[in-house]
N, C-alpha and C positions, 0 to 999 in steps of 0.2 A: 556268424563271423561278420565284423564290421567292415563296411565298405570303406575304399580309399578316401573318399569325401569325408565320411564319419570321422575317420582317424585324424584327417587334417583339422576338423573342427574342434576335436578333443586336445590336439596339440596347441592350437591357438588359444584355447581357453586356459589350459594350464601355463602357457608361457605369459599370458595376460596376468593371470594370478600371481605368478612368480615374480613378475616385474614389480607388481605393486606391493607385493610382501616384502621385497628388497627395499623399496622407497620407504614404506612405513617402517621398517626395521631400522634404516638409517636415521630416519626423523626421531625416532623414540630413543635411539642411542645418543644422539647430537643433543636433544632438548629435554628429554625426560629421564636419562638413565641416572640413577642414584649415585652421588660421588661417594667414593670410598672415603672414610674418615682419614684424616692424615695422622699417622701413628706419632708423628714428631711435630706438633703444632709449633709455630714460631721457630722452628729449626731446634727445639729442645725436646729429645727423646726421654721417655719415661725413666729408662735405666740409667740415665745421667744424673738424675735429681737424687740427693741424699736428704732425707726428711729432716726437719728441724729437731735437734736433739735438746730435750729438756734437761737442765742440769739441776735446778732446785726450784722449789715454789715455797713461799711463806706468806703467812698472814701475821703482820706484826701490829700489837695493840698501840693505839694512839691515845685515845682517852674515852672513857664512857661508852664502851660498846662500838667504838670506831676504830677500824683497822686499816692499814696499808697493805693492800695486796701485790705481791711481786712474783713474776714468774721469769726465771732466767733461762734462756735457751742459747744455743749456738748453731749458727749456720755454717756448716763445714764445707759447702760448695765453694769451689774456687773462684768461679766466675758466674754464678747463678744466684739471684735474689728475688725479693718479693717488694715491688714499689709500693704495694699497698694490700693489706688483708685485714679481715675481719675475725675477731675471736670471741669466744664465750668461756669465761672462767667459771667453773662450778665449784662451790665450797661446800664439803660433805662433813657430816658428823660420824660418831663412832659406828653407827649403824649404816653407813654409807647413804644416809638419806640427806637430799640437798637442802642446806641451809638457806642459800640464796646463790644467785649468779649474777655475774657482771658482763656487759658486753662492751667491747672496746675496738678500737682499730690501731694499727701498728704497720711497721715495714721491717724488711730483713735485708741487710746489705750482704753481699757475698763475704765469706771468710770473717765473718764478725760475730759479735754477740747480739742477741735480740732480747731486750728487756720489756716486758709488759708490765705496767704500772698503773695500778687503780687506787686512788687515795680516798680515805674516808668512807670506807665501804661499812655500812651498819650490819652488825651481826649480833645475834642473840648469845651465841656461844662460840669459843674458838674453834675452828675447824681442825679435823684430823688428817684430811685429805683434800688436795686440790687437782682438779682435772681441768684440762683445756681442749674445747671442741673448736673446730673450724667449720662455720655454718656454710661457706661457700668455697667453692673449688679455689685452690691456691694457684695463682697464675704466675709462674715463674719467668723471668726475664733474665737474658744474659746481660753482663755488665762487666766491662774491662776499664776501669779507671783506677787511678792511684788514690789510696785511702788517705783523706783529709788528715792532717796532723793537728789536734787541738791538745794543747797541754793545760793541765789544771793543777792548781797549787792550793794548798791549805794555807789560809792566812790566820785564822783564829778560832777558838771555840770557847763558849761559856755556857756552863750548865745551869747557873743561878742568874735571876729568878726563873726565866724561862730559857731553854736551850737556843742558842743561836750560833750558826757555823757560817763562817765567811770564808770564800775562795776567789780564785781568780782564774779566768781562762784567757788562754793565749792562742792566737791563730798563727800556726806555723806553716799553713798551706800556701800554695802560691796563688790563690785566688781568695776573694771574700767569701764569707759563709753566712747563711741566714737560718733562722729556725733552730737553734742549738738547744737541745734537751740534755740536761744534766742531771740524772739520777745519782744518788749518794747512799752508801751503805756503811752504817757504824757498826764496829764489832768489837768483842772483847779480846783478851789475850789469847783465847783459843780460836780466834777467828770466827766465833759464833755472832752472827748478825742479831742485833737487838733492835735496830731503828733503821728507818730509811725515809727518804723524801725525794722530791724532785723539783727543779727550777729551770728556767728558761732565759736564754740569751737571745735577744732579737736579731742581732748581727754582729759580726766582726770582720773589719776590714783585714787585709793581708798585714800580718805582723802587729796587729792591734791587740790589746789586752783589755779585759773588763772584769769587774768585781761581780760576785754573786752571792747570794745567801740563802740559808734555810732557817726556819724557825718550827719549834715544837711547842705545844700547849703546856706541857707539864715537864719537871725536871726528870732526868733519868736517874735509876738507881745506882749507875756508874757512869764514869767518863769513858769515851771510846778509845782504844788502844791503837785501833786501825780506822782510818777514814779512807774510803775508796771513791773516787769520782769516776763516772762513766759518761764523758760527752757524747752525744749522738747527733748525727744529722742523716737525712735521707740522702744517700749518694745518687739515687736515680733523679733528683732534682738538679744535681750537677751536670747530667749527661746532656 
C-alpha cells in the first residue's frame, strides 16, 4: 500500500506531465497542425463550375501539308471564366495514333465562345480525330462586367489571284479596347466551314472603326456564302 507521501509525489508528477502535455498540444495545434484544404478556393466551389463544352474541332487545309487547326468551345458559366490557360491539341489518324500535337495558350470569358486557333500546322495526313488536353489545372475566376460590343462588317472578298477578305471592326463599348483578335470562318451554302484565318487589331478607341484583312495563299474551289467574324478580347484585362 502506497504511503500518503508517495501518493502526493505521484499526483505532482502526473499534474506536471499533464500541464506540459497541454502546453505542447496547444503549440502543435497553433503552429504545426495541418490546415484543411479549402473546398472552395477563391470563393469558387467545384460544383459551381460547368466544364468548357467543345462544339466542334476541325483541321482545314491551307496548302502543301499545312493546316489551320480550330477548336470551338462554349463557356456556359454565367460569371466564371479563365483569364489564362494552356492547352494541348492532339491530332489523331484512323488508328487513333497521334500525328502531331500543338501547344497553345488562351482565355475563356464568362458566357462566351472560346476559340483555339493554331495556324500553319504541318501534317503528313489529314487527321480524323482532334482531342484537347489541359496540362495544368484550370484556375477559374469570377467576373461580373458587361461584355464589350465589337461590331464587325464585311467590306469585300476576292478569290483571284489569291483570296483576300477585308472587314471593319467598330468599337461600340463605353471604353477603348486593346489586343482584339478576330478569327473568321468561311462556309458554303450548307454552313460547312472550308476555310479559316485570324487577324489582329491592336486597339480601338470608343466609337472608333478600323479595317482589317485576311489573305490565303491559293484560290478556293468555291466562294464563301457565309462569312462569320468573331472579335475576341480578354475581358479579365478590362477588370
